[in-house]
N, C-alpha and C positions, 0 to 999 in steps of 0.2 A: 367681291367674291361671293358666289351663291352656291352653297352646298347643295340646295335643292335642285337648282338648274343643272349642275355638274352631275349629280347622280341620275337625273332624268335624261340628260345626254346620252350617258353611258347605257341606258335601257332602250334606246332606240334601235330597231331593227331594220333590216333591208339595205344597209349601207356597208362599204367596205371598212376593215379596221383602220386604215390610215385616214379614211375620211371621218370616222367617228373620233379620231384624235383631234382633227381640226375642229370638230363640232364640240368636244370637250373644252378645249381652250378658249372658244368663243363663249361658251356657258360660264367659263370662269370670270370672264369680264361683265357679266350680266349686272345691270343696275337694277335693284328691285324697286325703286321710286319711278324711274323713268321707263323701265322695261326695255332698254335698248343696251347695246354693246358697242364700244368705240375702240377696239385695238386696231393699231396700225398693222400694215403687212409685215413691217420689220419685226414687230413684236411676235406676231405669229409664226414667222420663220424662226425666231429665237426659241420660242416655247415648244413649237412642234418638231424642231430640229429637221426642217425641210427647206429646200431652196423656194424662192418665190413663184417660180412657175408651178411647182407641185402644190403649194399652197391655194394658189388661185385656181387650179383645177378641181381641187376637193371643195372649194367654195362653190364653184360652178355646179358640182354635183349635189351639194346640199341644198342649193337654190332650186335646181330642177326637181329635187325630191320634195320640195315644199316645206323644208324644215327651217329655212331661213330666208329672210327677205333683205336685200341691200339697197341702200339709199346713199347716193353719191352726195357728199356736201362740199360747198365751196366757200371761201372766205368773203370778205366785203370787196377785196381787191380782185376777186375773180380766181384766185389760185385754189387748187383742191386741196382738201384737208382729209382727214381720216373717215372712213366710210362708217356709217351707222348701220348695225346689224340688228334685225328684228328676229327673235327666235319664235318658232311655231312648233314647240314640242308638245306631243300628245302624251298625257299621262298614261303610263302602262299600268294595267291591272296586276295587282300583287297576287302572286299563285299562292301564298301560305296564309292569305288572310280569309276571313269568312265572306262569302258571297262575292269574291273577287272585288272588294272595295279599292277604288283608286286612291292614289296618294293626295294628300291635302296640297293645296296651293300654298306659296311662301307667306309667311305672316308679314304684315306691313311693319315697317321699321318705326320705332317710336323714340322719344328723347331718352337718354340714359337716366331715367328717374326710378323710383322704388316700383318694380314691376308687380310686387304681391299687392300694393295698394291699387295699382291700375287694374289689376284682374278683379279686385272686388268692386271696381265702379267708383272708387273714391279718389277724387282729384287732390293731390297734395296742395295744401294752402301756400306753404312757403317752405321751399327746399333748402333755404339759408338760414338754418337755425343754429345759433351759437349758444354753447352752454354758459351760463353764468360763472364768472370767475371768482373763486373763493379769495376773500381778502385776508392776506397774510399780516399777522402782528409784526409791528416794526420795533426796533431795538432803539433804546435811548441811552444816552450818555450820563455819567454821573455829573452833577451840577456842584458848583463851589458852595452854594448855601444848602446843601442838603442836609437833613437831619435825620436821626433814627426814627423810624415808624413804629407804630404800636405793634404791628405784626412781627417786627424784628425783636422787640421787647419780649413778646409772648414766646417766640421761638428760643430765644436765649434763656428765658425763665424755665421753660421746659427741660432744658438741658443742664439745670442746676447752676446758673450763672446769676449773680446779683445784678442789680441795675447798673452799678459802676463798672462791672466787667463787661456788660453789654455795650455801654457807651465807648468804653476803650477799645473794645473789638470793632465796633462800627467806625472809629476814628481811623484804625489801621486799614480796614476794608475800603473805606473812602478814598484814603491816600493812595493805596494801591491801584484802585480804578482811575483815579485821576492821572497818575503818573503813567500807567499803560494805555489810557485812552479807551477802556473797556466799555462796552455796550451789552445790555441785557434787555430782554422783554420783560422780565418781572425782577426787580432788585430785591424784593423780599425773599424770593427763592434763591437767589444768588448769595444772599446774606447766610441763609440756612446751609447752603453748600459750603461757604467759608467757614461756618461754626463746625460742620462736621468733617472738615478736612483733616487728614492723618497728621498734618504738621501743625494743626492748631493746638496751642497750649493755653489754658486759662490765664488771663492777666488780672491781677488785683490791684487797684489804685491805693490800697492802704500802705502807707510807708514808702511809696515810690516818688520818684523825682523825674519829672519829663517823661512819664510813661514807662520808665525802666521797670524791669522784673525785680520783684522783692523777694529775697530768700525766705523771709519769714512769711510766706502765704499760709493758707489754710491747710493745703496738701503737706508742706513740710512740718507744720506743728502736730498734724496727726500722726505722721510717721515718728517724730520724737517722742510723742507720749506713749505709743505702743511700744517703742524701744526700751523706754523707762520702766513700763511695767514688766516687760520681760526680764530686764536686769534685776528688778526688785525681787520677782519671784525666784530667780535663780540664787539670790543672796540669801533669802529666807530659808531655802532648801538646805544651803551649805551650813547654816548655822543650827538648823535642826538636826542634822546629821552629826555635827560636832558635839553637841550636848547630849545625845543619845549614847556615844561612845564613852563618855567621861563618867566614872562612878560617883554617886552621891556620897557625900562625907557627913559624919555625925556632927551635930551641933556642939560647939565648944572644943572640939578636937583640933589640934593644929593641922594645918594643911595650907595648900596654896590658894590663894585668894581670900583668906580670912584675916590677914594683916599680921600673922605671927611668924615667928622665925623658926627655923629647925633646929 
């Protein structure tokens, strides 16, 4: 389909409207590379909505006007094939353009490349350029002989855990990873997440048996000490209040608490 040739066909003068319709559909089949049109009569009948005799009559009128030229083609076996039409359309001057400049001829077809580069006169070197693929980090699984790393020790130390507590937590972390078949890109970061989990509770190995939690850990001793201090303070306050309410007795006089009888 050539928009230039169809627009040029509609600007031709001196022919009947029905003849111009046939010329329009001929121009719609114009090949910009060969300059020819190859529509069959059956195709022109359907597109122009005319019978064959009317289409042939209008083609004769176009040929008599010098707007088209027909070339009958035959196959190798001598049978007739579709006719080749050559268009001889004269560019019509634009009325609204300065100096009545004529329309430009159609632009030659090019390969579907970067037209911006072609307009600059730069031929592309390689149109099949693939971007480099970024390499993604792979996950690894916990090994049976894995031991706690220095980074894990440092992370546990920053969170206030001793070396024994860090080793105990790594043992639980390792067993959990082996049982569930977990895989991580960075095992140090996974261990930090394990330590920061809301379900995590420090484990002390002092006085434990087979990794069981000891009730006399550091946090329990601190709580018991604070409770004892509060109890001692209340007891002293009560004693001080009782001594202040009891009057003092002179020395040598009988009274309670000096061993004499009433």
